[in-house]
DSSP file (Angstrom, degrees, kcal/mol; ACC not computed):
  #  RESIDUE AA STRUCTURE BP1 BP2  ACC     N-H-->O    O-->H-N    N-H-->O    O-->H-N    TCO  KAPPA ALPHA  PHI   PSI    X-CA   Y-CA   Z-CA
    1    1 A X              0   0    0      0, 0.0     2,-0.0     0, 0.0     0, 0.0   0.000 360.0 360.0 360.0 129.2    0.0    0.0    0.0
    2    2 A X     >  -     0   0    0      1,-0.1     4,-2.5     4,-0.0     5,-0.2  -0.289 360.0-101.2 -79.2 170.5    1.5    3.4   -1.0
    3    3 A X  H  > S+     0   0    0      1,-0.2     4,-2.5     2,-0.2     5,-0.2   0.844 119.7  54.4 -61.6 -37.8    1.6    6.4    1.3
    4    4 A X  H  > S+     0   0    0      2,-0.2     4,-2.1     1,-0.2    -1,-0.2   0.938 112.4  42.4 -64.7 -47.4   -1.5    8.1   -0.3
    5    5 A X  H  > S+     0   0    0      2,-0.2     4,-2.5     1,-0.2    -2,-0.2   0.885 113.6  52.9 -66.7 -38.7   -3.7    5.0    0.2
    6    6 A X  H  X S+     0   0    0     -4,-2.5     4,-2.3     2,-0.2    -2,-0.2   0.910 109.6  48.7 -63.0 -42.4   -2.4    4.5    3.7
    7    7 A X  H  X S+     0   0    0     -4,-2.5     4,-2.2     2,-0.2    -2,-0.2   0.911 111.7  49.2 -63.1 -43.4   -3.2    8.1    4.6
    8    8 A X  H  X S+     0   0    0     -4,-2.1     4,-2.5     1,-0.2     5,-0.2   0.910 109.9  52.0 -62.3 -42.6   -6.7    7.7    3.2
    9    9 A X  H  X S+     0   0    0     -4,-2.5     4,-2.4     1,-0.2    -2,-0.2   0.919 109.9  48.9 -59.4 -45.4   -7.1    4.5    5.1
   10   10 A X  H  X S+     0   0    0     -4,-2.3     4,-2.3     2,-0.2    -1,-0.2   0.896 111.0  49.9 -63.0 -41.4   -6.1    6.2    8.4
   11   11 A X  H  X S+     0   0    0     -4,-2.2     4,-2.4     2,-0.2    -2,-0.2   0.941 112.6  46.3 -63.8 -47.0   -8.4    9.1    7.8
   12   12 A X  H  X S+     0   0    0     -4,-2.5     4,-2.5     1,-0.2    -2,-0.2   0.880 111.2  52.9 -63.6 -38.0  -11.4    6.8    7.1
   13   13 A X  H  X S+     0   0    0     -4,-2.4     4,-2.3    -5,-0.2    -1,-0.2   0.914 110.5  47.4 -62.8 -43.3  -10.5    4.7   10.2
   14   14 A X  H  X S+     0   0    0     -4,-2.3     4,-2.5     2,-0.2     5,-0.2   0.921 112.2  49.3 -64.1 -44.8  -10.5    7.8   12.4
   15   15 A X  H  X S+     0   0    0     -4,-2.4     4,-2.3     1,-0.2    -2,-0.2   0.926 113.0  47.3 -60.9 -45.6  -13.8    9.0   11.0
   16   16 A X  H  X S+     0   0    0     -4,-2.5     4,-2.2     2,-0.2    -1,-0.2   0.907 111.5  51.0 -63.7 -42.0  -15.5    5.6   11.5
   17   17 A X  H  X S+     0   0    0     -4,-2.3     4,-1.4     1,-0.2    -2,-0.2   0.934 113.4  43.8 -61.7 -47.6  -14.1    5.3   15.0
   18   18 A X  H  X S+     0   0    0     -4,-2.5     4,-0.9     1,-0.2    -1,-0.2   0.874 112.6  53.4 -66.9 -36.8  -15.4    8.8   16.1
   19   19 A X  H  < S+     0   0    0     -4,-2.3     3,-0.3    -5,-0.2    -1,-0.2   0.905 116.3  36.9 -64.3 -42.8  -18.8    8.2   14.3
   20   20 A X  H  < S+     0   0    0     -4,-2.2    -1,-0.2     1,-0.2    -2,-0.2   0.640 107.7  65.3 -87.5 -14.1  -19.5    4.9   16.1
   21   21 A X  H  < S+     0   0    0     -4,-1.4     2,-0.3    -5,-0.2    -1,-0.2   0.702  77.8  96.0 -83.3 -18.4  -18.0    5.9   19.5
   22   22 A X  S  < S-     0   0    0     -4,-0.9     2,-0.2    -3,-0.3    -4,-0.0  -0.581  75.8-129.9 -75.5 130.0  -20.5    8.6   20.2
   23   23 A X        -     0   0    0     -2,-0.3     2,-0.4    85,-0.1    85,-0.1  -0.543  15.4-127.2 -79.0 141.8  -23.4    7.3   22.4
   24   24 A X        -     0   0    0     -2,-0.2     2,-0.9    83,-0.1    -1,-0.1  -0.720  20.7-122.6 -86.7 138.1  -26.9    7.9   21.3
   25   25 A X        -     0   0    0     -2,-0.4     2,-0.5    83,-0.1   138,-0.1  -0.733  26.3-153.4 -83.8 110.9  -29.1    9.5   23.9
   26   26 A X        -     0   0    0     -2,-0.9    81,-0.3   137,-0.1    82,-0.1  -0.730  22.0-114.2 -85.0 126.0  -32.0    7.2   24.4
   27   27 A X        -     0   0    0     -2,-0.5     2,-0.3    80,-0.1   119,-0.3  -0.316  33.1-145.8 -58.5 142.3  -35.2    8.9   25.6
   28   28 A X        -     0   0    0    117,-2.5   136,-0.1     1,-0.1   135,-0.1  -0.822  18.1-163.5-114.1 153.0  -36.2    7.8   29.1
   29   29 A X  S    S+     0   0    0     -2,-0.3    16,-0.9     1,-0.2     2,-0.3   0.463  72.9  15.9-113.4  -6.1  -39.7    7.4   30.5
   30   30 A X  E     -A   44   0A   0    134,-0.2     2,-0.5    14,-0.2    14,-0.2  -0.983  64.0-126.3-158.7 166.5  -38.9    7.4   34.2
   31   31 A X  E     -A   43   0A   0     12,-2.5    12,-3.0    -2,-0.3     2,-0.5  -0.984  20.8-152.0-120.0 123.2  -36.2    8.1   36.8
   32   32 A X  E     -Ab  42 166A   0    133,-2.3   135,-2.8    -2,-0.5     2,-0.6  -0.842   4.1-156.6 -96.4 127.3  -35.2    5.4   39.2
   33   33 A X  E     +Ab  41 167A   0      8,-3.7     8,-2.2    -2,-0.5     2,-0.2  -0.922  30.0 153.6-105.3 121.6  -33.9    6.5   42.6
   34   34 A X  E     + b   0 168A   0    133,-2.4   135,-2.6    -2,-0.6     2,-0.4  -0.730  19.1  63.9-136.1 178.9  -31.7    3.9   44.2
   35   35 A X  E    S+ b   0 169A   0    133,-0.2     2,-2.5    -2,-0.2   135,-0.2  -0.832  97.7  13.5 109.4-138.7  -28.8    3.5   46.6
   36   36 A X  S    S+     0   0    0    133,-2.2    54,-1.7    -2,-0.4     2,-0.3  -0.376  97.6 112.9 -79.5  63.3  -28.7    4.3   50.3
   37   37 A X  B    S-E   89   0B   0     -2,-2.5    52,-0.2    52,-0.3     3,-0.1  -0.905  78.4-111.9-133.1 160.2  -32.4    4.6   50.7
   38   38 A X  S    S-     0   0    0     50,-2.4     2,-0.3    -2,-0.3    51,-0.1   0.909  99.6  -5.1 -60.4 -43.5  -35.1    2.6   52.5
   39   39 A X  S    S-     0   0    0     49,-0.2    -1,-0.2    -3,-0.0    49,-0.2  -0.989  83.1 -97.0-151.2 144.9  -36.7    1.5   49.2
   40   40 A X        -     0   0    0     -2,-0.3     2,-0.4    -3,-0.1    -6,-0.2  -0.249  38.3-154.3 -59.7 148.2  -36.2    2.2   45.6
   41   41 A X  E     -A   33   0A   0     -8,-2.2    -8,-3.7     2,-0.0     2,-0.5  -0.959   7.2-158.0-126.3 142.0  -38.4    4.9   44.0
   42   42 A X  E     -A   32   0A   0     -2,-0.4     2,-0.6   -10,-0.2   -10,-0.2  -0.987   4.3-158.2-121.9 125.4  -39.5    5.3   40.4
   43   43 A X  E     -A   31   0A   0    -12,-3.0   -12,-2.5    -2,-0.5     2,-0.2  -0.907  20.1-169.2-101.2 121.0  -40.7    8.7   39.2
   44   44 A X  E  >  -A   30   0A   0     -2,-0.6     4,-2.2   -14,-0.2     5,-0.2  -0.507  38.3 -99.3-105.1 172.3  -42.8    8.3   36.0
   45   45 A X  H  > S+     0   0    0    -16,-0.9     4,-2.8     1,-0.2     5,-0.2   0.913 124.7  51.9 -53.9 -44.7  -44.2   10.7   33.4
   46   46 A X  H  > S+     0   0    0      1,-0.2     4,-1.3     2,-0.2    -1,-0.2   0.867 107.1  52.5 -66.6 -34.5  -47.6   10.6   35.2
   47   47 A X  H  > S+     0   0    0      2,-0.2     4,-0.6     1,-0.2     3,-0.2   0.928 113.0  44.6 -62.2 -44.4  -45.9   11.5   38.6
   48   48 A X  H >< S+     0   0    0     -4,-2.2     3,-1.1     1,-0.2    -2,-0.2   0.901 110.5  54.5 -66.3 -41.4  -44.2   14.5   37.0
   49   49 A X  H 3< S+     0   0    0     -4,-2.8    -1,-0.2     1,-0.2    -2,-0.2   0.759  98.7  63.4 -66.2 -25.2  -47.5   15.6   35.2
   50   50 A X  H 3< S+     0   0    0     -4,-1.3    -1,-0.2    -3,-0.2    -2,-0.2   0.743  90.4  84.7 -70.4 -22.9  -49.4   15.6   38.5
   51   51 A X  S << S-     0   0    0     -3,-1.1     2,-0.7    -4,-0.6    -3,-0.0  -0.419  93.5-101.2 -80.5 155.0  -47.2   18.4   39.8
   52   52 A X        -     0   0    0     -2,-0.1     2,-0.2     1,-0.0    -1,-0.1  -0.666  38.5-142.8 -77.3 116.0  -47.8   22.1   39.1
   53   53 A X        -     0   0    0     -2,-0.7     2,-0.3    -4,-0.2    25,-0.2  -0.533  10.7-148.6 -78.1 145.2  -45.4   23.1   36.3
   54   54 A X  E     -F   77   0C   0     23,-3.2    23,-2.5    -2,-0.2     2,-0.5  -0.835  16.9-115.9-110.7 152.4  -43.9   26.6   36.5
   55   55 A X  E     -F   76   0C   0     -2,-0.3     2,-0.3    21,-0.2    21,-0.2  -0.755  34.1-167.2 -87.1 131.7  -42.9   28.8   33.6
   56   56 A X  E     -F   75   0C   0     19,-2.2    19,-0.6    -2,-0.5     3,-0.1  -0.787  25.4-101.2-113.7 159.6  -39.2   29.5   33.4
   57   57 A X        -     0   0    0     -2,-0.3    -1,-0.1     1,-0.2    15,-0.1  -0.252  60.6 -71.8 -66.3 166.0  -37.3   32.0   31.3
   58   58 A X        -     0   0    0      1,-0.1     2,-0.5    16,-0.1    15,-0.2  -0.340  54.7-133.4 -57.7 145.6  -35.6   30.8   28.2
   59   59 A X  E     -K   72   0D   0     13,-2.8    13,-3.1    -3,-0.1     2,-0.6  -0.920  10.6-151.6-114.5 121.5  -32.6   28.7   29.2
   60   60 A X  E     -K   71   0D   0     -2,-0.5     2,-0.5    11,-0.2    96,-0.3  -0.811   9.1-148.6 -94.5 123.1  -29.2   29.2   27.5
   61   61 A X  E     -K   70   0D   0      9,-3.2     8,-3.0    -2,-0.6     9,-1.4  -0.797  21.2-178.8 -91.1 126.1  -27.0   26.1   27.4
   62   62 A X  E     -K   68   0D   0     -2,-0.5    95,-1.9     6,-0.2     6,-0.2  -0.864  21.9-120.7-122.0 157.9  -23.3   27.0   27.6
   63   63 A X    >   -     0   0    0      4,-2.2     3,-1.9    -2,-0.3    94,-0.2  -0.130  48.0 -78.8 -84.5-172.0  -20.2   24.8   27.5
   64   64 A X  T 3  S+     0   0    0      1,-0.3    -1,-0.1     2,-0.1    91,-0.1   0.651 132.9  52.2 -65.8 -15.4  -17.5   24.5   30.2
   65   65 A X  T 3  S-     0   0    0      2,-0.1    -1,-0.3     3,-0.0     3,-0.1   0.428 120.4-107.7 -96.9  -1.2  -16.0   27.8   28.9
   66   66 A X    <   +     0   0    0     -3,-1.9     2,-0.3     1,-0.3    -2,-0.1   0.581  69.3 149.2  85.2  10.7  -19.3   29.6   29.2
   67   67 A X        -     0   0    0      1,-0.1    -4,-2.2    88,-0.0    -1,-0.3  -0.621  54.0-105.6 -81.7 135.7  -19.7   29.7   25.4
   68   68 A X  E     +K   62   0D   0     -2,-0.3    -6,-0.2    -6,-0.2     3,-0.1  -0.319  43.6 165.8 -60.5 135.0  -23.3   29.7   24.1
   69   69 A X  E     -     0   0D   0     -8,-3.0     2,-0.3     1,-0.5    -7,-0.2   0.697  59.8 -29.4-117.0 -47.3  -24.4   26.4   22.5
   70   70 A X  E     -K   61   0D   0     -9,-1.4    -9,-3.2     2,-0.0    -1,-0.5  -0.978  51.0-123.2-164.1 169.2  -28.2   26.6   22.3
   71   71 A X  E     -K   60   0D   0     -2,-0.3     2,-0.5   -11,-0.2   -11,-0.2  -0.985  10.6-150.9-126.5 134.1  -31.3   28.0   23.8
   72   72 A X  E     -K   59   0D   0    -13,-3.1   -13,-2.8    -2,-0.4     2,-0.2  -0.909  26.7-162.7-101.4 125.4  -34.3   26.2   25.2
   73   73 A X        +     0   0    0     -2,-0.5    62,-3.5   -15,-0.2    63,-0.3  -0.685  54.8  18.8-113.3 161.5  -37.4   28.3   24.8
   74   74 A X  S    S-     0   0    0     -2,-0.2    62,-0.5    60,-0.2     2,-0.3   0.922  80.3-170.3  51.6  56.2  -40.9   28.4   26.3
   75   75 A X  E     -F   56   0C   0    -19,-0.6   -19,-2.2    -3,-0.2     2,-0.4  -0.608  22.2-180.0 -87.5 133.5  -40.0   26.2   29.2
   76   76 A X  E     +FG  55 133C   0     57,-2.7    56,-2.6    -2,-0.3    57,-2.0  -0.994  22.1 167.7-122.0 136.0  -42.5   24.7   31.7
   77   77 A X  E     -FG  54 131C   0    -23,-2.5   -23,-3.2    -2,-0.4     2,-0.4  -0.962  33.4-133.4-150.2 161.8  -40.9   22.6   34.4
   78   78 A X  E     - G   0 130C   0     52,-2.6    52,-3.0    -2,-0.3   -25,-0.1  -0.964  34.4-113.2-117.7 132.0  -41.4   20.9   37.7
   79   79 A X  E     - G   0 129C   0     -2,-0.4     4,-0.3    50,-0.2    50,-0.3  -0.397  16.9-152.0 -62.6 140.2  -38.9   21.2   40.5
   80   80 A X  S >> S+     0   0    0     48,-2.6     4,-1.8    45,-0.2     3,-1.0   0.756  80.5  81.3 -82.4 -26.6  -37.1   17.9   41.3
   81   81 A X  H 3> S+     0   0    0     47,-0.6     4,-2.6    44,-0.5     5,-0.2   0.854  84.5  56.6 -52.8 -45.3  -36.6   18.7   45.0
   82   82 A X  H 3> S+     0   0    0      1,-0.2     4,-0.7     2,-0.2    -1,-0.3   0.862 108.5  49.1 -58.6 -33.0  -40.1   17.7   46.2
   83   83 A X  H X4 S+     0   0    0     -3,-1.0     3,-0.7    -4,-0.3     4,-0.4   0.920 112.8  46.8 -67.9 -43.8  -39.5   14.3   44.7
   84   84 A X  H >< S+     0   0    0     -4,-1.8     3,-1.2     1,-0.2    -2,-0.2   0.836 104.0  61.7 -68.7 -32.6  -36.1   13.9   46.4
   85   85 A X  H 3< S+     0   0    0     -4,-2.6    -1,-0.2     1,-0.3    -2,-0.2   0.742  98.3  58.4 -66.4 -21.6  -37.4   15.1   49.7
   86   86 A X  T << S+     0   0    0     -3,-0.7     2,-0.4    -4,-0.7    -1,-0.3   0.637  85.3  95.9 -81.5 -14.5  -39.8   12.1   49.9
   87   87 A X  S <  S-     0   0    0     -3,-1.2     2,-0.8    -4,-0.4   -47,-0.1  -0.626  71.4-140.3 -80.7 131.3  -36.9    9.7   49.6
   88   88 A X        -     0   0    0     -2,-0.4   -50,-2.4   -49,-0.2     2,-0.4  -0.831  13.0-151.7 -96.9 112.1  -35.7    8.4   53.0
   89   89 A X  B     -E   37   0B   0     -2,-0.8     2,-0.6   -52,-0.2   -52,-0.3  -0.671  15.9-127.4 -82.6 131.4  -32.0    8.1   53.1
   90   90 A X        +     0   0    0    -54,-1.7     2,-0.3    -2,-0.4     3,-0.0  -0.696  46.7 148.1 -82.1 121.8  -30.7    5.4   55.4
   91   91 A X        -     0   0    0     -2,-0.6     3,-0.1     1,-0.1     4,-0.0  -0.992  52.9-131.5-152.8 149.5  -28.1    6.8   57.8
   92   92 A X  S    S-     0   0    0     -2,-0.3     2,-0.3     1,-0.2    -1,-0.1   0.750  93.7  -1.6 -74.2 -23.9  -27.1    6.2   61.4
   93   93 A X  S >  S-     0   0    0      1,-0.1     3,-1.3    -3,-0.0     4,-0.5  -0.979  75.8-103.5-158.3 161.1  -27.2    9.9   62.2
   94   94 A X  G >  S+     0   0    0     -2,-0.3     3,-1.1     1,-0.3     4,-0.5   0.785 115.1  68.5 -59.9 -26.3  -28.0   13.2   60.5
   95   95 A X  G >  S+     0   0    0      1,-0.2     3,-1.1     2,-0.2    -1,-0.3   0.830  89.6  63.8 -61.2 -30.8  -24.3   13.9   60.4
   96   96 A X  G X  S+     0   0    0     -3,-1.3     3,-2.2     1,-0.3    -1,-0.2   0.782  85.6  73.2 -65.1 -27.3  -23.9   11.1   57.9
   97   97 A X  G X  S+     0   0    0     -3,-1.1     3,-1.7    -4,-0.5    19,-0.3   0.830  86.9  63.2 -58.3 -31.2  -26.0   13.0   55.4
   98   98 A X  G <  S+     0   0    0     -3,-1.1    -1,-0.3    -4,-0.5    -2,-0.2   0.637 100.4  54.1 -68.2 -12.5  -23.1   15.5   54.8
   99   99 A X  G <  S+     0   0    0     -3,-2.2    73,-2.7    -4,-0.2    -1,-0.3   0.382  92.7  98.3 -98.0   1.5  -21.2   12.5   53.5
  100  100 A X  E <   -C  171   0A   0     -3,-1.7    16,-2.6    -4,-0.2    17,-0.4  -0.622  47.5-179.3 -94.3 149.9  -23.8   11.6   50.9
  101  101 A X  E     -CD 170 115A   0     69,-2.3    69,-2.8    14,-0.3     2,-0.5  -0.971  20.8-131.6-142.2 157.8  -23.9   12.5   47.3
  102  102 A X  E     -CD 169 114A   0     12,-3.4    12,-2.4    -2,-0.3     2,-0.7  -0.945  11.0-154.7-116.5 127.7  -26.3   11.9   44.4
  103  103 A X  E     -CD 168 113A   0     65,-2.9    65,-2.5    -2,-0.5     2,-0.6  -0.900   7.0-157.8-103.6 113.7  -25.2   10.6   41.0
  104  104 A X  E     -CD 167 112A   0      8,-3.2     8,-2.1    -2,-0.7     2,-0.4  -0.827  15.5-166.1 -90.5 119.7  -27.5   11.6   38.2
  105  105 A X  E     -CD 166 111A   0     61,-2.9    60,-3.1    -2,-0.6    61,-1.8  -0.902   6.0-154.1-114.9 137.7  -27.1    9.2   35.3
  106  106 A X  E >   -C  164   0A   0      4,-2.7     3,-1.9    -2,-0.4    58,-0.2  -0.609  33.0-105.2-102.9 165.7  -28.3    9.6   31.7
  107  107 A X  T 3  S+     0   0    0     56,-2.2    56,-0.1   -81,-0.3   -83,-0.1   0.703 119.2  55.1 -64.7 -20.3  -29.1    6.9   29.2
  108  108 A X  T 3  S-     0   0    0     54,-0.4    -1,-0.3     2,-0.1   -85,-0.1   0.379 123.4-100.8 -93.9   4.7  -25.9    7.6   27.3
  109  109 A X  S <  S+     0   0    0     -3,-1.9    -2,-0.1     1,-0.3     2,-0.1   0.297  75.6 141.5  96.5  -9.9  -23.7    7.1   30.3
  110  110 A X        -     0   0    0     52,-0.1    -4,-2.7    -5,-0.1     2,-0.3  -0.445  30.9-169.0 -66.1 138.2  -23.2   10.8   31.1
  111  111 A X  E     -D  105   0A   0     -6,-0.2     2,-0.3    -2,-0.1    -6,-0.2  -0.961  15.7-168.0-133.0 149.5  -23.2   11.4   34.9
  112  112 A X  E     -D  104   0A   0     -8,-2.1    -8,-3.2    -2,-0.3     2,-0.4  -0.988  13.7-144.9-134.0 143.0  -23.4   14.4   37.2
  113  113 A X  E     -D  103   0A   0     -2,-0.3     2,-0.4   -10,-0.2   -10,-0.2  -0.923  14.8-179.7-115.3 134.0  -22.8   14.5   40.9
  114  114 A X  E     -D  102   0A   0    -12,-2.4   -12,-3.4    -2,-0.4     2,-0.2  -0.967  26.3-126.5-121.4 143.2  -24.5   16.7   43.5
  115  115 A X  E  >  -D  101   0A   0     -2,-0.4     4,-1.8   -14,-0.3   -14,-0.3  -0.542  22.9-117.3 -82.0 158.0  -23.7   16.7   47.2
  116  116 A X  H  > S+     0   0    0    -16,-2.6     4,-3.0   -19,-0.3     5,-0.3   0.930 117.4  50.4 -58.3 -45.5  -26.5   16.1   49.7
  117  117 A X  H  > S+     0   0    0    -17,-0.4     4,-2.1     1,-0.2    -1,-0.2   0.878 105.9  55.7 -62.3 -38.3  -25.8   19.6   51.2
  118  118 A X  H  4 S+     0   0    0      2,-0.2     7,-1.0     1,-0.2     4,-0.4   0.902 116.8  35.3 -60.9 -41.5  -25.9   21.2   47.7
  119  119 A X  H  < S+     0   0    0     -4,-1.8    -2,-0.2     5,-0.2    -1,-0.2   0.920 130.6  28.3 -79.9 -45.2  -29.4   19.9   47.0
  120  120 A X  H  < S+     0   0    0     -4,-3.0    -3,-0.2    -5,-0.2    -2,-0.2   0.485 126.7  39.5 -99.7  -3.0  -31.0   20.0   50.5
  121  121 A X  S  < S+     0   0    0     -4,-2.1     2,-0.3    -5,-0.3    -3,-0.2   0.268 109.7  47.6-133.2  11.0  -29.1   22.9   52.1
  122  122 A X  S >  S-     0   0    0     -4,-0.4     3,-0.8    -3,-0.1     4,-0.5  -0.902  88.0 -99.8-142.1 172.9  -28.6   25.6   49.3
  123  123 A X  G >> S+     0   0    0     -2,-0.3     3,-0.7     1,-0.2     4,-0.6   0.710 109.2  79.5 -66.2 -20.7  -30.6   27.4   46.7
  124  124 A X  G >4 S+     0   0    0      1,-0.2     3,-1.9    -6,-0.2     4,-0.3   0.911  86.2  58.5 -54.9 -43.4  -29.2   25.0   44.1
  125  125 A X  G X4 S+     0   0    0     -7,-1.0     3,-0.9    -3,-0.8   -44,-0.5   0.853 104.7  50.1 -55.3 -36.4  -31.7   22.3   45.2
  126  126 A X  G <4 S+     0   0    0     -3,-0.7    -1,-0.3    -4,-0.5    -2,-0.2   0.576 105.3  59.5 -77.9  -8.7  -34.6   24.7   44.3
  127  127 A X  G << S+     0   0    0     -3,-1.9    24,-2.5    -4,-0.6     2,-0.6   0.361  77.5 101.0-103.3   5.1  -33.1   25.3   40.9
  128  128 A X  E <   + H   0 150C   0     -3,-0.9   -48,-2.6    -4,-0.3   -47,-0.6  -0.824  53.3 178.6 -94.8 121.1  -33.1   21.7   39.6
  129  129 A X  E     -GH  79 149C   0     20,-2.7    20,-2.1    -2,-0.6     2,-0.6  -0.922  32.6-140.4-127.1 145.8  -36.1   21.2   37.2
  130  130 A X  E     -GH  78 148C   0    -52,-3.0   -52,-2.6    -2,-0.4     2,-0.4  -0.929  34.1-129.5 -96.8 120.7  -37.5   18.5   35.1
  131  131 A X  E     +G   77   0C   0     16,-2.5    16,-0.4    -2,-0.6   -54,-0.3  -0.581  29.4 177.1 -75.7 125.4  -38.7   20.1   31.9
  132  132 A X  E    S+     0   0C   0    -56,-2.6     7,-2.5    -2,-0.4     2,-0.3   0.635  72.0  11.9 -99.7 -20.1  -42.3   19.2   31.1
  133  133 A X  E     +GI  76 138C   0    -57,-2.0   -57,-2.7     5,-0.3    -1,-0.4  -0.950  65.5 160.8-157.6 136.3  -42.6   21.4   28.0
  134  134 A X  E >   + I   0 137C   0      3,-2.2     3,-1.9    -2,-0.3   -60,-0.2  -0.982  68.4  10.6-154.9 149.8  -40.1   23.3   25.8
  135  135 A X  T 3  S-     0   0    0    -62,-3.5   -61,-0.2    -2,-0.3     3,-0.1   0.856 131.3 -60.2  49.3  37.6  -40.1   24.8   22.3
  136  136 A X  T 3  S+     0   0    0    -62,-0.5     2,-0.4   -63,-0.3    -1,-0.3   0.744 112.7 119.1  62.4  28.1  -43.8   24.0   22.3
  137  137 A X  E <   -I  134   0C   0     -3,-1.9    -3,-2.2     2,-0.0    -1,-0.2  -0.978  61.6-127.7-121.6 136.4  -43.3   20.2   22.8
  138  138 A X  E >>  -I  133   0C   0     -2,-0.4     3,-1.4    -5,-0.2     4,-0.7  -0.404  30.6-107.7 -73.1 157.5  -44.6   18.2   25.7
  139  139 A X  G >4 S+     0   0    0     -7,-2.5     3,-1.1     1,-0.3     6,-0.2   0.881 119.9  56.7 -52.3 -43.0  -42.1   16.1   27.7
  140  140 A X  G 34 S+     0   0    0      1,-0.3    -1,-0.3    -8,-0.2    -7,-0.1   0.711 108.3  47.7 -66.8 -19.6  -43.6   12.9   26.2
  141  141 A X  G <4 S+     0   0    0     -3,-1.4    -1,-0.3     3,-0.0     2,-0.2   0.518  90.8 104.0 -95.5  -7.7  -42.9   14.2   22.6
  142  142 A X    X<  -     0   0    0     -3,-1.1     3,-0.8    -4,-0.7    -3,-0.0  -0.533  61.5-151.1 -82.8 138.5  -39.3   15.3   23.3
  143  143 A X  T 3  S+     0   0    0     -2,-0.2    -1,-0.1     1,-0.2    -4,-0.0   0.614  98.3  58.8 -78.2 -12.2  -36.3   13.2   22.1
  144  144 A X  T 3  S+     0   0    0   -117,-0.1    19,-2.3    18,-0.1    20,-0.3   0.404  87.4 171.1 -93.8   1.1  -34.3   14.6   25.1
  145  145 A X    <   +     0   0    0     -3,-0.8  -117,-2.5    -6,-0.2    17,-0.1  -0.236  57.9  37.8 -62.0 147.8  -36.7   13.2   27.7
  146  146 A X  S    S+     0   0    0   -119,-0.3    18,-2.7    17,-0.2     2,-0.5   0.543  84.1 179.9 -81.6 125.9  -36.2   13.1   30.6
  147  147 A X        -     0   0    0    -16,-0.4   -16,-2.5    15,-0.2     2,-0.4  -0.825   3.4-176.2-101.8 127.4  -34.5   16.6   30.4
  148  148 A X  E     -HJ 130 161C   0     13,-2.5    13,-2.6    -2,-0.5     2,-0.3  -0.974   0.6-176.5-125.9 136.8  -33.2   18.2   33.7
  149  149 A X  E     -H  129   0C   0    -20,-2.1   -20,-2.7    -2,-0.4     2,-0.5  -0.913  22.6-144.2-128.6 157.9  -31.6   21.6   34.1
  150  150 A X  E >   -H  128   0C   0     -2,-0.3     3,-1.2     6,-0.3   -22,-0.2  -0.944  14.4-165.6-120.5 105.3  -30.1   23.5   36.9
  151  151 A X  T 3  S+     0   0    0    -24,-2.5   -23,-0.1    -2,-0.5    -1,-0.1   0.636  81.1  56.7 -73.5 -15.6  -31.0   27.2   36.5
  152  152 A X  T 3  S+     0   0    0    -28,-0.2    -1,-0.3   -25,-0.1   -28,-0.1   0.497  80.0 112.0 -93.9  -3.3  -28.5   28.7   38.9
  153  153 A X    <   -     0   0    0     -3,-1.2     3,-0.3   -26,-0.2    -3,-0.0  -0.381  58.9-149.5 -68.9 147.7  -25.4   27.2   37.3
  154  154 A X  S    S+     0   0    0      1,-0.3     2,-0.8    -2,-0.1    -1,-0.1   0.888  97.5  38.2 -80.9 -44.5  -23.0   29.5   35.6
  155  155 A X  S >  S-     0   0    0      1,-0.1     3,-1.3   -91,-0.1     4,-0.3  -0.823  80.4-174.6-109.1  89.1  -21.8   27.0   32.9
  156  156 A X  G >   +     0   0    0     -2,-0.8     3,-0.8    -3,-0.3    -6,-0.3   0.670  67.3  70.5 -68.1 -24.1  -25.2   25.4   32.3
  157  157 A X  G >  S+     0   0    0    -95,-1.9     3,-0.9     1,-0.2    -1,-0.3   0.750  85.4  69.1 -67.8 -23.4  -24.1   22.6   29.9
  158  158 A X  G <  S+     0   0    0     -3,-1.3    -1,-0.2     1,-0.2    -2,-0.2   0.847 114.1  26.6 -65.4 -33.2  -22.3   20.6   32.7
  159  159 A X  G <  S+     0   0    0     -3,-0.8     2,-1.0    -4,-0.3    -1,-0.2   0.006  86.6 119.0-120.7  27.9  -25.6   19.8   34.4
  160  160 A X    <   -     0   0    0     -3,-0.9     2,-0.6   -11,-0.1   -11,-0.2  -0.842  52.8-163.0 -90.1 102.0  -27.9   19.9   31.4
  161  161 A X  B     -J  148   0C   0    -13,-2.6   -13,-2.5    -2,-1.0     2,-0.4  -0.804  14.8-172.2-104.2 120.5  -29.1   16.3   31.5
  162  162 A X  S    S+     0   0    0     -2,-0.6   -54,-0.4   -15,-0.2   -55,-0.3  -0.909  74.8  11.5-107.2 134.3  -30.8   14.6   28.5
  163  163 A X  S    S-     0   0    0    -19,-2.3   -56,-2.2    -2,-0.4   -17,-0.2   0.891  78.9-166.4  70.7  39.6  -32.3   11.2   29.0
  164  164 A X  E     + C   0 106A   0    -18,-2.7   -58,-0.3    -3,-0.4  -134,-0.2  -0.413  17.2 166.6 -60.5 127.4  -32.0   11.1   32.8
  165  165 A X  E     +     0   0A   0    -60,-3.1  -133,-2.3     1,-0.3     2,-0.3   0.682  52.8   7.7-117.2 -29.0  -32.5    7.5   33.8
  166  166 A X  E     -bC  32 105A   0    -61,-1.8   -61,-2.9  -135,-0.3     2,-0.4  -0.996  43.5-151.7-154.6 159.1  -31.5    7.2   37.5
  167  167 A X  E     -bC  33 104A   0   -135,-2.8  -133,-2.4    -2,-0.3     2,-0.5  -0.981  21.4-165.1-129.6 118.1  -30.3    9.0   40.6
  168  168 A X  E     -bC  34 103A   0    -65,-2.5   -65,-2.9    -2,-0.4     2,-0.6  -0.910   9.2-147.7-109.9 128.4  -28.1    6.9   42.9
  169  169 A X  E     +bC  35 102A   0   -135,-2.6  -133,-2.2    -2,-0.5     2,-0.2  -0.833  28.8 166.8 -96.9 124.9  -27.5    8.1   46.5
  170  170 A X  E     - C   0 101A   0    -69,-2.8   -69,-2.3    -2,-0.6     2,-0.4  -0.765  28.2-130.7-130.2 172.9  -24.1    7.1   47.8
  171  171 A X  E       C   0 100A   0    -71,-0.2   -71,-0.2    -2,-0.2   -74,-0.1  -0.990 360.0 360.0-129.8 138.4  -21.8    7.9   50.7
  172  172 A X              0   0    0    -73,-2.7   -72,-0.1    -2,-0.4    -1,-0.1   0.495 360.0 360.0 -72.7 360.0  -18.1    8.8   50.6
């Protein structure tokens, strides 16, 4: 094989590798809460729909450098905190809760970590929303479902979760 053909082969191999290595975000229909809790909990579309949705401003998704990536418009969303407050974390004392963290996992393998204190002891907890409608589409019609955002983040793309499938509560 000459150098020209070898170079072409390498380029095609790289393109194929990158094309197939990206995970597809599979839409999700529920969120399973598992881990250090009394019993596993599943939050479904109907559970989310029963809650009063609030209207949020348009949400700008930025990357880790703060550069604009896209905007989500006409948002209606439900706070996630009331669902999490109903989960009973098993711990020997309240002090142990400060050692707990929650791992939010998406269908494509992307994960985000929040500390227990961050969610239950700061304004951040009140800023985590499950989007029920955006860009004039209901949650059930969205290819990003279940979509979760954190409105107080500075670099919003880091915790912009598409296809949220589970929340696991762990202890350090």
